[in-house]
N, C-alpha and C positions, 0 to 999 in steps of 0.2 A: 398502439400504432400499427398499421397494416401496410405492407408493401404489396403493390400490385403489378403484376407482369402480364403480358398478353401473348398468346400464340395463335396461329392460324391452324384451324382443323376443319377439314372438309369445307373450305371456303368461308367459314365463319370465324370471327374473332371470339376467343373465349378468355375471359379474365381469370387469372389464377391468383388467389390471395395467399400470402404467406404471413403467418403471425410473426411478429417481432418479439424476441425474447431479450429480457434484460441481461446485461453482462453478469457473469458469475462473480459472486463476492469472494474476496481473497481473505483468508484467515491464516495468519502466521504467528508463530511464537518462537522465542529464542532467549538469548541472554545478552548482557552487556558487560564491558570492562573498560577500564581506563588505562591507556598506554601513554604515560608522560602527560601531555595536554591535549590528548585526542581520546574522544569517546568513540568506542567501537561497538556497534550493534551487530550481532550475529544471529541470523535466522537458522533455527534448528529444524522446524517443521513448517510445511506449507500445505494448507488444506488437509491437515491430518497425516501427511506423509513426510518421512524424513527427507531432508535435502542433502545434496552433495556438499559436504562441509568445506571442501576446497574450491568450490565454484565461487569466484569473486562477486557474482551477482547477489549472493546471500550475505555479504559483509558490507557494512556501511561505516565510513569514517567521518567524524565531525570534530573539527578543531574547536576547542573551548576558548572562546574569546574573552569572556569575563564571567565571574560568579559573585553574585551579591545576594545575601539574605536567602530569599525564596526563588530567585531567578537565576537561570543559566543562559548565557548567550552563546550560540553555536554557529559555526560556519561550515557548510558542506558544499557539495557540487552544485546544488540548486540555490545557493546564496546563504545569507545569514538570517537567523531567526532566534526568537527568545522562547524558552520554555519556563514554566513556573510550577512550583510545588503547590498541590491542592491542599485545602484544609484536611485535617485528620478525619473529620466526619463526612467528607465528600463521598458520594456514591454515584456511579454512572446511572443515567436515567432509564436504563432497560434492565 
């Protein structure tokens, strides 16, 4: 995708093209813990750099709604969702 702007130079219009760059990918790692019936996810590193541990943006809380067999139903700020355990032999496709 290309964005085009124009400017007037010496009475002539000249098109200036600027390449669009894809947004940067986010790579985070961290840990989790359970506090009562709340799953807490804590980000420790973002794009390879340590984060401020006491900054609340790096901590997420999810209420455990139900747990059955291989599924866990959670509720967070963005609503309720279900996560499931993958088979032991599952591998990510990349």
